[in-house]
C-alpha positions, 0 to 999 in steps of 0.5 A, a space after each residue: 825487711 818489711 813486716 808481713 800483712 798479718 803482722 801489721 794487722 796484729 800490731 794494729 789490733 794491739 794498738 787499738 786494744 791499748 788505746 784509751 778509747 777502747 773498752 776491750 781491755 777493761 770491760 771484763 775487769 769492770 764487770 768483775 769489780 761490779 760483781 764483787 761489790 754486788 756480792 758484798 751488798 747481798 751479804 749485807 742484806 740481814 745487817 742493821 736497818 735504820 728508821 729510813 728503811 720503814 720510811 721508804 716502805 711507807 712511801 711505797 705504801 702511800 704512793 701505791 694506796 693513795 691518789 697522787 693528790 694525797 701523797 704529800 698530805 698523808 700523815 698515817 705514819 710519822 715518816 711522811 713523804 718529803 722528797 720531790 715528785 720524781 722520787 715519789 714516782 720512783 717509789 710508785 714504780 717500785 710499789 708495782 713490784 713490791 705488791 706482787 712480792 708481798 701485798 702487805 709491803 704496800 699496805 698503808 694502814 696495816 703494814 706499819 713497821 712491817 719487817 718480814 723477810 720479804 720486805 727486807 729482801 725486796 727493799 735491799 735488792 731494789 737499792 742494789 738494782 738502782 746502783 746500776 745507774 751509778 755503775 753506768 755513770 762511772 763507765 761513761 765518765 771513765 770511757 776515754 781514760 787510760 787503763 790504769 786510771 780507769 781501774 783506780 777510779 772504778 774501784 774508788 767509786 764502786 767499792 765506796 764504803 760510804 755508799 755501802 754503809 749508808 745505802 746497803 746497811 743504814 738504807 737509802 738510795 744515794 748510789 742511784 742519785 749520785 749516779 744521775 749526778 755523775 751522768 750530768 757531769 759526764 755530759 758536761 765534760 764531753 761538751 754536751 751541755 744541754 744533756 748535762 743541764 737536762 739530767 741535773 734538772 731531773 736530779 733536782 726533781 729526785 732530791 732537792 738537796 742537790 740544788 746547792 750546785 745550782 749556782 755553779 750549773 747556772 753560771 757554767 751553762 750561761 758562759 759555756 753553752 750560751 755563747 756565740 753572740 747575742 742572738 745565738 746565745 739568747 737562742 741557746 738560753 731559751 732552749 736550755 730554759 725550755 728543757 729545764 722548765 719542761 722537766 719541772 713541769 713534768 715533776 710538779 705539774 700533776 701536783 699543781 693541777 690538784 692544788 698541792 704545790 704549797 703542801 709539797 714545798 712545805 714538806 720539802 723545806 721544813 725550816 722549822 727543824 733545827 740548825 743541826 740534823 744531828 749533834 755529831 754532823 761534822 760541819 762548821 756548826 759543830 765547832 760553833 756549838 762547842 765554842 758557845 758551850 766553852 765560852 759559857 763554861 768559862 764565863 760561869 767559872 769567872 762568876 758570870 750568870 749565864 742563862 741556859 739555852 731554852 731550845 735544842 739544836 736539833 728540834 728547831 727554833 722555838 719562838 724567840 728563844 735561842 739554843 745558844 748561851 753566848 753566841 748569836 743565833 743562826 737562822 736559815 737565812 744566815 746559812 743560805 748567805 754563808 753558802 753563797 758567799 763560800 761558793 762565790 770564788 768558784 763562780 768568778 772562776 767559772 765566769 772567767 774561764 768555763 772549762 769542762 775539765 774543771 766542772 767536777 771540781 767546781 760541783 764538788 766544791 759547791 757541795 762541800 760548801 753546802 755541807 759545811 755551812 748549810 742549815 740542818 745538814 745530814 751527815 750523809 751529805 758528805 757523799 755528795 762531794 766525796 763521790 765526785 772527787 773520786 773521779 779526779 783523785 788520780 789527776 795529781 798526787 796532791 789530789 790523791 792525797 786530799 781524797 785519801 784524807 777526806 775519805 777517811 774523814 767522811 767514812 769515819 764520820 758515818 760510822 756512828 750510823 751503825 751503833 750496834 755491836 754486831 756491826 762494829 767489825 764490819 765498819 772497821 773492816 770496810 774503813 781499813 780495807 778501803 784505806 789499803 786499797 787507796 794506798 796501794 792503788 795510788 802508789 801503783 798508779 803514780 809510780 807507773 806514770 811519767 811523773 817524776 818521783 822525788 823526795 818532795 813528791 807524795 810518793 816515796 822512791 820505795 813506792 809508798 804513799 806518804 803524807 805531810 807530817 801534820 796529815 800523818 798526825 791527823 790520821 793517827 788521831 783517828 786511832 786515838 779517838 776510836 780507842 777513847 770512844 770504844 774502850 777508855 771512855 766506858 772503863 774510865 767514866 762509865 755511864 757519865 758524859 755518854 755524849 762525849 765520844 760522839 761529840 769527839 767524833 763530830 769535832 775531830 771530823 769537822 776539822 778534817 772537813 774544814 781542811 778539805 774545804 780550804 784545800 779545794 778553795 785554794 786549788 780553785 783560786 790558783 787555777 786558771 
């Protein structure tokens, strides 16, 4: 018996609804996920604020008060403008609204350290509003994915504790900037290389630290976009070049007109600063510094006379002095060479086979290299590779396990940013809840796929998400580090060695970052 026309119509409608290209089944869930995240962001408005809060308030004031020609030379506040021009324009745009909410917000000379409720609410809401760029980028990236994969990625990104800590407590606009990055990656994945290159150029004019992925973009676009023969390839290369140059002209042109380019570049690239932004930033230089101190201590015990360092790790190079007692001094050129050398394997792979499906991995790997080997790296830069890796966390069980570990490392390494006692329960709760979400999300997703479940897999037959023994031991070690830093150190050592808990966090998280870098490198080398 043939089905009726009405039954056929219902079947077709159901098939269309369940297709990965349809937004109907998920748009409501995604909306509510975003609303819940926004609700928690609003609850965090009265929470701890770092000096970055006053930094951005001052940028609002100087872009609103001074002519463009003085933006990068003003020193009214110690928190001078050091982001590229597009971010300065962004602050100028926000200042138009801030001046209407409370004119004191945009007072350059009378508003220093202004902390009225009006400025707190305005700046917090500006970050929340700018997160719509991130939400839209996640929507674009996951639009053609199957339902369960899309929901998992959405939760991982929109509910990221790293972004909550850095943006909505400590205070920055990383969600906005990372949203632009994800928009660029989304375009590249869909084959829209010209748009992807254009958006990445725009991102660089918002924050130049994203330029670490520049070599990856250059080689990928050269091999994937500029193909089709010598004439066609050259025409495309010129087209891409014109687009990128046009973006930079729009950003830097007005400052070049006023003769301010040198001052802008001086602010953006302060190489006079030290090797490390903070002693506990978890990268290779933490291990290098600790090795130097350990060698110096051991040689002193054996009777050698070791001269104490005459420069700090965070203050910058002072003349010809070295902040190291034994190991060679690291200069910006050394870190630059190391970053390029670390990225080089991915560039070879891109040159041989520039596949769009791999672009997120290559870009995330580049930012991992920049974080580990770069000069004066901010601890918050771990978000540059953590957020893109969330997009591919459900590609395989191994990807999920790697992302789980890296998330714990990254989020825990950011916890010293919130050092006040009242914020302690918040950061612990965020980490624990996110770990639970990852555990149940990954377990549910992979158990529902057609992937075989064996004892060799990372998902047990009972449905739990499990790890290798060394990974389990490393994750348990975070509990030991936290118990020591919060409870045992104060009770045993009191005020002695106050830097030890922070050093331990730095060292332990640096090991996890190294593990992630090695894992990504091995994956890239083995890939086609």
